[in-house]
PDBQT receptor file of N, H, CA, C and O in Angstrom, charges set to zero:
ATOM      1  N   MET A   1     -23.722  -2.920   4.291  1.00  0.00    +0.000 N 
ATOM      2  CA  MET A   1     -22.421  -2.637   3.833  1.00  0.00    +0.000 C 
ATOM      3  C   MET A   1     -21.599  -2.624   4.939  1.00  0.00    +0.000 C 
ATOM      4  O   MET A   1     -21.906  -1.962   5.931  1.00  0.00    +0.000 OA
ATOM      5  N   LYS A   2     -20.352  -3.433   4.873  1.00  0.00    +0.000 N 
ATOM      6  H   LYS A   2     -20.102  -3.971   4.068  1.00  0.00    +0.000 HD
ATOM      7  CA  LYS A   2     -19.477  -3.340   5.545  1.00  0.00    +0.000 C 
ATOM      8  C   LYS A   2     -18.253  -2.146   6.054  1.00  0.00    +0.000 C 
ATOM      9  O   LYS A   2     -18.011  -1.144   5.380  1.00  0.00    +0.000 OA
ATOM     10  N   PHE A   3     -17.866  -2.327   6.779  1.00  0.00    +0.000 N 
ATOM     11  H   PHE A   3     -18.063  -3.141   7.326  1.00  0.00    +0.000 HD
ATOM     12  CA  PHE A   3     -17.010  -0.825   7.315  1.00  0.00    +0.000 C 
ATOM     13  C   PHE A   3     -15.690  -0.883   6.700  1.00  0.00    +0.000 C 
ATOM     14  O   PHE A   3     -15.264  -0.068   5.881  1.00  0.00    +0.000 OA
ATOM     15  N   VAL A   4     -14.862  -2.253   7.304  1.00  0.00    +0.000 N 
ATOM     16  H   VAL A   4     -15.209  -2.915   7.969  1.00  0.00    +0.000 HD
ATOM     17  CA  VAL A   4     -13.864  -2.818   6.498  1.00  0.00    +0.000 C 
ATOM     18  C   VAL A   4     -13.603  -3.839   5.684  1.00  0.00    +0.000 C 
ATOM     19  O   VAL A   4     -14.040  -4.916   6.089  1.00  0.00    +0.000 OA
ATOM     20  N   LYS A   5     -13.100  -3.853   4.785  1.00  0.00    +0.000 N 
ATOM     21  H   LYS A   5     -12.745  -2.979   4.456  1.00  0.00    +0.000 HD
ATOM     22  CA  LYS A   5     -12.824  -4.812   3.660  1.00  0.00    +0.000 C 
ATOM     23  C   LYS A   5     -11.312  -5.747   4.256  1.00  0.00    +0.000 C 
ATOM     24  O   LYS A   5     -10.146  -5.350   4.253  1.00  0.00    +0.000 OA
ATOM     25  N   GLU A   6     -11.777  -6.868   4.656  1.00  0.00    +0.000 N 
ATOM     26  H   GLU A   6     -12.724  -7.190   4.659  1.00  0.00    +0.000 HD
ATOM     27  CA  GLU A   6     -10.746  -7.831   4.826  1.00  0.00    +0.000 C 
ATOM     28  C   GLU A   6      -9.958  -8.397   3.840  1.00  0.00    +0.000 C 
ATOM     29  O   GLU A   6     -10.522  -8.913   2.875  1.00  0.00    +0.000 OA
ATOM     30  N   GLU A   7      -8.801  -8.389   3.913  1.00  0.00    +0.000 N 
ATOM     31  H   GLU A   7      -8.343  -7.969   4.697  1.00  0.00    +0.000 HD
ATOM     32  CA  GLU A   7      -7.928  -8.595   2.344  1.00  0.00    +0.000 C 
ATOM     33  C   GLU A   7      -8.217  -9.945   1.741  1.00  0.00    +0.000 C 
ATOM     34  O   GLU A   7      -7.809 -10.226   0.614  1.00  0.00    +0.000 OA
ATOM     35  N   GLU A   8      -8.963 -10.841   2.525  1.00  0.00    +0.000 N 
ATOM     36  H   GLU A   8      -9.295 -10.613   3.440  1.00  0.00    +0.000 HD
ATOM     37  CA  GLU A   8      -9.265 -12.233   1.768  1.00  0.00    +0.000 C 
ATOM     38  C   GLU A   8     -10.692 -12.500   1.217  1.00  0.00    +0.000 C 
ATOM     39  O   GLU A   8     -11.119 -13.558   0.754  1.00  0.00    +0.000 OA
ATOM     40  N   GLU A   9     -11.464 -11.079   1.394  1.00  0.00    +0.000 N 
ATOM     41  H   GLU A   9     -11.117 -10.220   1.769  1.00  0.00    +0.000 HD
ATOM     42  CA  GLU A   9     -12.537 -11.040   0.862  1.00  0.00    +0.000 C 
ATOM     43  C   GLU A   9     -12.949 -10.221  -0.463  1.00  0.00    +0.000 C 
ATOM     44  O   GLU A   9     -12.850  -8.994  -0.460  1.00  0.00    +0.000 OA
ATOM     45  N   GLN A  10     -13.391 -10.889  -1.546  1.00  0.00    +0.000 N 
ATOM     46  H   GLN A  10     -13.472 -11.885  -1.548  1.00  0.00    +0.000 HD
ATOM     47  CA  GLN A  10     -13.154 -10.538  -2.827  1.00  0.00    +0.000 C 
ATOM     48  C   GLN A  10     -14.724  -9.679  -3.096  1.00  0.00    +0.000 C 
ATOM     49  O   GLN A  10     -15.392 -10.072  -4.053  1.00  0.00    +0.000 OA
ATOM     50  N   ARG A  11     -15.258  -8.552  -2.261  1.00  0.00    +0.000 N 
ATOM     51  H   ARG A  11     -14.715  -8.233  -1.484  1.00  0.00    +0.000 HD
ATOM     52  CA  ARG A  11     -16.416  -7.763  -1.979  1.00  0.00    +0.000 C 
ATOM     53  C   ARG A  11     -15.970  -6.322  -2.441  1.00  0.00    +0.000 C 
ATOM     54  O   ARG A  11     -14.784  -6.036  -2.279  1.00  0.00    +0.000 OA
ATOM     55  N   GLU A  12     -16.879  -5.322  -3.043  1.00  0.00    +0.000 N 
ATOM     56  H   GLU A  12     -17.843  -5.555  -3.175  1.00  0.00    +0.000 HD
ATOM     57  CA  GLU A  12     -16.603  -4.245  -3.674  1.00  0.00    +0.000 C 
ATOM     58  C   GLU A  12     -17.869  -3.267  -2.554  1.00  0.00    +0.000 C 
ATOM     59  O   GLU A  12     -18.250  -2.137  -2.858  1.00  0.00    +0.000 OA
ATOM     60  N   ASP A  13     -18.225  -3.832  -1.592  1.00  0.00    +0.000 N 
ATOM     61  H   ASP A  13     -17.915  -4.750  -1.345  1.00  0.00    +0.000 HD
ATOM     62  CA  ASP A  13     -19.034  -2.671  -1.003  1.00  0.00    +0.000 C 
ATOM     63  C   ASP A  13     -18.652  -2.954   0.561  1.00  0.00    +0.000 C 
ATOM     64  O   ASP A  13     -18.972  -3.912   1.264  1.00  0.00    +0.000 OA
ATOM     65  N   TYR A  14     -17.828  -1.754   0.886  1.00  0.00    +0.000 N 
ATOM     66  H   TYR A  14     -17.568  -0.976   0.315  1.00  0.00    +0.000 HD
ATOM     67  CA  TYR A  14     -16.899  -1.722   2.142  1.00  0.00    +0.000 C 
ATOM     68  C   TYR A  14     -16.504  -0.010   1.831  1.00  0.00    +0.000 C 
ATOM     69  O   TYR A  14     -16.404   0.457   0.696  1.00  0.00    +0.000 OA
ATOM     70  N   ILE A  15     -16.338   0.673   2.946  1.00  0.00    +0.000 N 
ATOM     71  H   ILE A  15     -16.419   0.294   3.868  1.00  0.00    +0.000 HD
ATOM     72  CA  ILE A  15     -15.812   1.666   3.030  1.00  0.00    +0.000 C 
ATOM     73  C   ILE A  15     -14.310   2.037   3.025  1.00  0.00    +0.000 C 
ATOM     74  O   ILE A  15     -13.855   2.881   2.253  1.00  0.00    +0.000 OA
ATOM     75  N   PHE A  16     -13.562   1.356   3.931  1.00  0.00    +0.000 N 
ATOM     76  H   PHE A  16     -13.932   0.670   4.558  1.00  0.00    +0.000 HD
ATOM     77  CA  PHE A  16     -12.499   1.447   4.035  1.00  0.00    +0.000 C 
ATOM     78  C   PHE A  16     -11.423  -0.055   3.770  1.00  0.00    +0.000 C 
ATOM     79  O   PHE A  16     -11.736  -1.086   4.365  1.00  0.00    +0.000 OA
ATOM     80  N   GLN A  17     -10.564  -0.047   3.132  1.00  0.00    +0.000 N 
ATOM     81  H   GLN A  17     -10.309   0.790   2.648  1.00  0.00    +0.000 HD
ATOM     82  CA  GLN A  17      -9.524  -1.259   3.005  1.00  0.00    +0.000 C 
ATOM     83  C   GLN A  17      -8.267  -1.421   4.285  1.00  0.00    +0.000 C 
ATOM     84  O   GLN A  17      -7.826  -0.430   4.868  1.00  0.00    +0.000 OA
ATOM     85  N   LYS A  18      -7.863  -2.662   4.547  1.00  0.00    +0.000 N 
ATOM     86  H   LYS A  18      -8.222  -3.467   4.074  1.00  0.00    +0.000 HD
ATOM     87  CA  LYS A  18      -6.825  -2.728   5.169  1.00  0.00    +0.000 C 
ATOM     88  C   LYS A  18      -5.444  -2.610   4.358  1.00  0.00    +0.000 C 
ATOM     89  O   LYS A  18      -4.795  -3.565   3.931  1.00  0.00    +0.000 OA
ATOM     90  N   ASN A  19      -5.139  -1.316   4.236  1.00  0.00    +0.000 N 
ATOM     91  H   ASN A  19      -5.666  -0.540   4.583  1.00  0.00    +0.000 HD
ATOM     92  CA  ASN A  19      -3.937  -1.242   3.104  1.00  0.00    +0.000 C 
ATOM     93  C   ASN A  19      -3.243  -0.033   3.752  1.00  0.00    +0.000 C 
ATOM     94  O   ASN A  19      -3.630   0.611   4.727  1.00  0.00    +0.000 OA
ATOM     95  N   THR A  20      -2.084   0.151   2.973  1.00  0.00    +0.000 N 
ATOM     96  H   THR A  20      -1.770  -0.371   2.181  1.00  0.00    +0.000 HD
ATOM     97  CA  THR A  20      -0.930   1.440   4.047  1.00  0.00    +0.000 C 
ATOM     98  C   THR A  20      -1.590   2.491   3.125  1.00  0.00    +0.000 C 
ATOM     99  O   THR A  20      -0.825   3.443   3.279  1.00  0.00    +0.000 OA
ATOM    100  N   LYS A  21      -2.325   2.804   2.460  1.00  0.00    +0.000 N 
ATOM    101  H   LYS A  21      -2.947   2.031   2.335  1.00  0.00    +0.000 HD
ATOM    102  CA  LYS A  21      -2.943   4.173   1.637  1.00  0.00    +0.000 C 
ATOM    103  C   LYS A  21      -4.197   4.427   3.013  1.00  0.00    +0.000 C 
ATOM    104  O   LYS A  21      -4.061   5.428   3.717  1.00  0.00    +0.000 OA
ATOM    105  N   THR A  22      -5.062   3.703   3.216  1.00  0.00    +0.000 N 
ATOM    106  H   THR A  22      -5.173   2.891   2.644  1.00  0.00    +0.000 HD
ATOM    107  CA  THR A  22      -6.289   3.691   4.286  1.00  0.00    +0.000 C 
ATOM    108  C   THR A  22      -5.387   4.045   5.411  1.00  0.00    +0.000 C 
ATOM    109  O   THR A  22      -5.685   5.136   5.897  1.00  0.00    +0.000 OA
ATOM    110  N   LYS A  23      -4.719   3.659   5.782  1.00  0.00    +0.000 N 
ATOM    111  H   LYS A  23      -4.476   2.773   5.387  1.00  0.00    +0.000 HD
ATOM    112  CA  LYS A  23      -4.047   4.068   7.333  1.00  0.00    +0.000 C 
ATOM    113  C   LYS A  23      -3.527   5.147   7.556  1.00  0.00    +0.000 C 
ATOM    114  O   LYS A  23      -3.857   5.964   8.415  1.00  0.00    +0.000 OA
ATOM    115  N   PHE A  24      -2.425   5.232   6.563  1.00  0.00    +0.000 N 
ATOM    116  H   PHE A  24      -2.156   4.568   5.865  1.00  0.00    +0.000 HD
ATOM    117  CA  PHE A  24      -2.150   7.088   6.373  1.00  0.00    +0.000 C 
ATOM    118  C   PHE A  24      -2.707   8.171   6.399  1.00  0.00    +0.000 C 
ATOM    119  O   PHE A  24      -2.427   9.201   7.012  1.00  0.00    +0.000 OA
ATOM    120  N   GLY A  25      -3.822   7.832   5.455  1.00  0.00    +0.000 N 
ATOM    121  H   GLY A  25      -4.050   6.996   4.957  1.00  0.00    +0.000 HD
ATOM    122  CA  GLY A  25      -4.688   8.747   5.323  1.00  0.00    +0.000 C 
ATOM    123  C   GLY A  25      -5.692   8.960   6.791  1.00  0.00    +0.000 C 
ATOM    124  O   GLY A  25      -5.883  10.030   7.369  1.00  0.00    +0.000 OA
ATOM    125  N   THR A  26      -6.272   7.541   7.192  1.00  0.00    +0.000 N 
ATOM    126  H   THR A  26      -6.117   6.671   6.722  1.00  0.00    +0.000 HD
ATOM    127  CA  THR A  26      -6.505   7.831   8.592  1.00  0.00    +0.000 C 
ATOM    128  C   THR A  26      -5.964   8.775   9.737  1.00  0.00    +0.000 C 
ATOM    129  O   THR A  26      -6.546   9.586  10.457  1.00  0.00    +0.000 OA
ATOM    130  N   LYS A  27      -4.620   8.374   9.647  1.00  0.00    +0.000 N 
ATOM    131  H   LYS A  27      -4.148   7.715   9.062  1.00  0.00    +0.000 HD
ATOM    132  CA  LYS A  27      -3.667   8.969  10.777  1.00  0.00    +0.000 C 
ATOM    133  C   LYS A  27      -3.426  10.141  10.127  1.00  0.00    +0.000 C 
ATOM    134  O   LYS A  27      -3.003  10.814  11.066  1.00  0.00    +0.000 OA
ATOM    135  N   PHE A  28      -3.400  10.855   9.171  1.00  0.00    +0.000 N 
ATOM    136  H   PHE A  28      -3.743  10.308   8.408  1.00  0.00    +0.000 HD
ATOM    137  CA  PHE A  28      -2.986  11.833   8.786  1.00  0.00    +0.000 C 
ATOM    138  C   PHE A  28      -4.453  12.997   8.957  1.00  0.00    +0.000 C 
ATOM    139  O   PHE A  28      -4.458  14.096   9.513  1.00  0.00    +0.000 OA
ATOM    140  N   ILE A  29      -5.527  12.327   8.312  1.00  0.00    +0.000 N 
ATOM    141  H   ILE A  29      -5.523  11.435   7.861  1.00  0.00    +0.000 HD
ATOM    142  CA  ILE A  29      -7.031  13.261   8.919  1.00  0.00    +0.000 C 
ATOM    143  C   ILE A  29      -6.907  13.471  10.628  1.00  0.00    +0.000 C 
ATOM    144  O   ILE A  29      -6.820  14.597  11.118  1.00  0.00    +0.000 OA
ATOM    145  N   ILE A  30      -6.913  12.405  11.329  1.00  0.00    +0.000 N 
ATOM    146  H   ILE A  30      -6.984  11.490  10.930  1.00  0.00    +0.000 HD
ATOM    147  CA  ILE A  30      -6.937  12.680  12.804  1.00  0.00    +0.000 C 
ATOM    148  C   ILE A  30      -5.930  13.451  12.994  1.00  0.00    +0.000 C 
ATOM    149  O   ILE A  30      -6.280  14.557  13.407  1.00  0.00    +0.000 OA
ATOM    150  N   ILE A  31      -4.497  13.285  12.825  1.00  0.00    +0.000 N 
ATOM    151  H   ILE A  31      -4.213  12.387  12.489  1.00  0.00    +0.000 HD
ATOM    152  CA  ILE A  31      -3.794  14.186  13.269  1.00  0.00    +0.000 C 
ATOM    153  C   ILE A  31      -3.713  15.930  12.814  1.00  0.00    +0.000 C 
ATOM    154  O   ILE A  31      -3.194  16.858  13.434  1.00  0.00    +0.000 OA
ATOM    155  N   VAL A  32      -4.554  15.930  11.290  1.00  0.00    +0.000 N 
ATOM    156  H   VAL A  32      -4.975  15.176  10.786  1.00  0.00    +0.000 HD
ATOM    157  CA  VAL A  32      -4.984  17.606  11.159  1.00  0.00    +0.000 C 
ATOM    158  C   VAL A  32      -6.277  18.127  12.180  1.00  0.00    +0.000 C 
ATOM    159  O   VAL A  32      -6.529  19.258  12.594  1.00  0.00    +0.000 OA
ATOM    160  N   LEU A  33      -7.062  16.672  12.431  1.00  0.00    +0.000 N 
ATOM    161  H   LEU A  33      -6.857  15.753  12.094  1.00  0.00    +0.000 HD
ATOM    162  CA  LEU A  33      -8.254  17.578  13.454  1.00  0.00    +0.000 C 
ATOM    163  C   LEU A  33      -7.437  17.954  14.515  1.00  0.00    +0.000 C 
ATOM    164  O   LEU A  33      -7.354  19.148  14.802  1.00  0.00    +0.000 OA
ATOM    165  N   ILE A  34      -6.948  17.285  15.010  1.00  0.00    +0.000 N 
ATOM    166  H   ILE A  34      -7.016  16.315  14.776  1.00  0.00    +0.000 HD
ATOM    167  CA  ILE A  34      -6.116  17.582  16.302  1.00  0.00    +0.000 C 
ATOM    168  C   ILE A  34      -5.656  19.018  16.380  1.00  0.00    +0.000 C 
ATOM    169  O   ILE A  34      -6.105  19.944  17.055  1.00  0.00    +0.000 OA
ATOM    170  N   ALA A  35      -4.487  18.970  15.386  1.00  0.00    +0.000 N 
ATOM    171  H   ALA A  35      -4.123  18.217  14.838  1.00  0.00    +0.000 HD
ATOM    172  CA  ALA A  35      -3.846  20.250  15.439  1.00  0.00    +0.000 C 
ATOM    173  C   ALA A  35      -4.881  21.218  15.185  1.00  0.00    +0.000 C 
ATOM    174  O   ALA A  35      -4.823  22.174  15.958  1.00  0.00    +0.000 OA
ATOM    175  N   LEU A  36      -5.913  21.266  14.244  1.00  0.00    +0.000 N 
ATOM    176  H   LEU A  36      -5.960  20.489  13.616  1.00  0.00    +0.000 HD
ATOM    177  CA  LEU A  36      -7.036  22.484  14.204  1.00  0.00    +0.000 C 
ATOM    178  C   LEU A  36      -7.619  22.861  15.606  1.00  0.00    +0.000 C 
ATOM    179  O   LEU A  36      -7.681  24.016  16.027  1.00  0.00    +0.000 OA
ATOM    180  N   ILE A  37      -8.183  21.362  16.509  1.00  0.00    +0.000 N 
ATOM    181  H   ILE A  37      -8.133  20.424  16.167  1.00  0.00    +0.000 HD
ATOM    182  CA  ILE A  37      -8.828  21.603  17.631  1.00  0.00    +0.000 C 
ATOM    183  C   ILE A  37      -7.756  22.517  18.817  1.00  0.00    +0.000 C 
ATOM    184  O   ILE A  37      -8.197  23.374  19.582  1.00  0.00    +0.000 OA
ATOM    185  N   ALA A  38      -6.644  22.197  18.757  1.00  0.00    +0.000 N 
ATOM    186  H   ALA A  38      -6.285  21.501  18.135  1.00  0.00    +0.000 HD
ATOM    187  CA  ALA A  38      -5.291  22.642  19.536  1.00  0.00    +0.000 C 
ATOM    188  C   ALA A  38      -5.404  24.482  19.225  1.00  0.00    +0.000 C 
ATOM    189  O   ALA A  38      -5.508  25.472  19.950  1.00  0.00    +0.000 OA
ATOM    190  N   GLY A  39      -5.327  24.270  17.936  1.00  0.00    +0.000 N 
ATOM    191  H   GLY A  39      -5.243  23.466  17.347  1.00  0.00    +0.000 HD
ATOM    192  CA  GLY A  39      -5.058  25.809  17.365  1.00  0.00    +0.000 C 
ATOM    193  C   GLY A  39      -6.055  26.728  17.620  1.00  0.00    +0.000 C 
ATOM    194  O   GLY A  39      -5.810  27.919  17.812  1.00  0.00    +0.000 OA
ATOM    195  N   VAL A  40      -7.484  26.116  17.640  1.00  0.00    +0.000 N 
ATOM    196  H   VAL A  40      -7.684  25.149  17.485  1.00  0.00    +0.000 HD
ATOM    197  CA  VAL A  40      -8.259  27.329  18.119  1.00  0.00    +0.000 C 
ATOM    198  C   VAL A  40      -8.320  27.205  19.686  1.00  0.00    +0.000 C 
ATOM    199  O   VAL A  40      -8.398  28.281  20.280  1.00  0.00    +0.000 OA
ATOM    200  N   ALA A  41      -8.303  26.382  20.234  1.00  0.00    +0.000 N 
ATOM    201  H   ALA A  41      -8.241  25.509  19.752  1.00  0.00    +0.000 HD
ATOM    202  CA  ALA A  41      -8.047  26.444  21.590  1.00  0.00    +0.000 C 
ATOM    203  C   ALA A  41      -6.829  27.316  22.403  1.00  0.00    +0.000 C 
ATOM    204  O   ALA A  41      -7.009  27.938  23.450  1.00  0.00    +0.000 OA
ATOM    205  N   ILE A  42      -5.636  27.213  21.711  1.00  0.00    +0.000 N 
ATOM    206  H   ILE A  42      -5.490  26.708  20.861  1.00  0.00    +0.000 HD
ATOM    207  CA  ILE A  42      -4.623  28.428  21.519  1.00  0.00    +0.000 C 
ATOM    208  C   ILE A  42      -4.953  29.734  21.765  1.00  0.00    +0.000 C 
ATOM    209  O   ILE A  42      -4.847  30.419  22.782  1.00  0.00    +0.000 OA
ATOM    210  N   SER A  43      -5.471  30.024  20.405  1.00  0.00    +0.000 N 
ATOM    211  H   SER A  43      -5.557  29.467  19.579  1.00  0.00    +0.000 HD
ATOM    212  CA  SER A  43      -5.795  31.251  20.048  1.00  0.00    +0.000 C 
ATOM    213  C   SER A  43      -7.245  31.914  20.834  1.00  0.00    +0.000 C 
ATOM    214  O   SER A  43      -7.620  33.081  20.723  1.00  0.00    +0.000 OA
ATOM    215  N   GLY A  44      -7.922  30.825  21.642  1.00  0.00    +0.000 N 
ATOM    216  H   GLY A  44      -7.617  29.877  21.732  1.00  0.00    +0.000 HD
ATOM    217  CA  GLY A  44      -8.971  31.537  22.278  1.00  0.00    +0.000 C 
ATOM    218  C   GLY A  44      -7.902  31.802  23.862  1.00  0.00    +0.000 C 
ATOM    219  O   GLY A  44      -8.241  32.770  24.542  1.00  0.00    +0.000 OA
ATOM    220  N   PHE A  45      -7.103  31.246  24.200  1.00  0.00    +0.000 N 
ATOM    221  H   PHE A  45      -6.828  30.459  23.647  1.00  0.00    +0.000 HD
ATOM    222  CA  PHE A  45      -6.583  31.506  25.226  1.00  0.00    +0.000 C 
ATOM    223  C   PHE A  45      -5.441  32.582  24.827  1.00  0.00    +0.000 C 
ATOM    224  O   PHE A  45      -4.885  33.172  25.753  1.00  0.00    +0.000 OA
ATOM    225  N   PHE A  46      -5.159  32.794  23.824  1.00  0.00    +0.000 N 
ATOM    226  H   PHE A  46      -5.610  32.314  23.072  1.00  0.00    +0.000 HD
ATOM    227  CA  PHE A  46      -4.296  34.072  23.303  1.00  0.00    +0.000 C 
ATOM    228  C   PHE A  46      -5.032  35.073  23.174  1.00  0.00    +0.000 C 
ATOM    229  O   PHE A  46      -4.440  36.136  23.359  1.00  0.00    +0.000 OA
ATOM    230  N   PHE A  47      -6.520  35.176  22.829  1.00  0.00    +0.000 N 
ATOM    231  H   PHE A  47      -7.001  34.312  22.678  1.00  0.00    +0.000 HD
ATOM    232  CA  PHE A  47      -7.286  36.333  22.725  1.00  0.00    +0.000 C 
ATOM    233  C   PHE A  47      -8.391  36.417  23.837  1.00  0.00    +0.000 C 
ATOM    234  O   PHE A  47      -9.532  36.861  23.708  1.00  0.00    +0.000 OA
ATOM    235  N   GLU A  48      -7.721  35.821  25.110  1.00  0.00    +0.000 N 
ATOM    236  H   GLU A  48      -6.794  35.461  25.215  1.00  0.00    +0.000 HD
ATOM    237  CA  GLU A  48      -8.612  35.752  26.350  1.00  0.00    +0.000 C 
ATOM    238  C   GLU A  48     -10.266  35.718  26.248  1.00  0.00    +0.000 C 
ATOM    239  O   GLU A  48     -11.098  36.398  26.848  1.00  0.00    +0.000 OA
ATOM    240  N   LEU A  49     -10.416  34.749  25.335  1.00  0.00    +0.000 N 
ATOM    241  H   LEU A  49      -9.740  34.196  24.848  1.00  0.00    +0.000 HD
ATOM    242  CA  LEU A  49     -11.681  34.363  25.045  1.00  0.00    +0.000 C 
ATOM    243  C   LEU A  49     -12.779  33.859  26.170  1.00  0.00    +0.000 C 
ATOM    244  O   LEU A  49     -13.858  34.225  26.636  1.00  0.00    +0.000 OA
ATOM    245  N   PHE A  50     -11.656  32.601  26.335  1.00  0.00    +0.000 N 
ATOM    246  H   PHE A  50     -10.779  32.304  25.956  1.00  0.00    +0.000 HD
ATOM    247  CA  PHE A  50     -12.254  31.682  27.388  1.00  0.00    +0.000 C 
ATOM    248  C   PHE A  50     -12.137  31.891  28.868  1.00  0.00    +0.000 C 
ATOM    249  O   PHE A  50     -12.656  31.091  29.647  1.00  0.00    +0.000 OA
TER     250      PHE A  50
């Protein structure tokens, strides 16, 4: 199974495609995860748990 589908290939066994929807989704998920990690760290400093 390939990880990224190239545009010129006509296969169906891939995980991601190289299109705008996949790129937007990947960036959105990464930004949300970073925001969650930052929120946990900030709340830890706020409640003086670290």
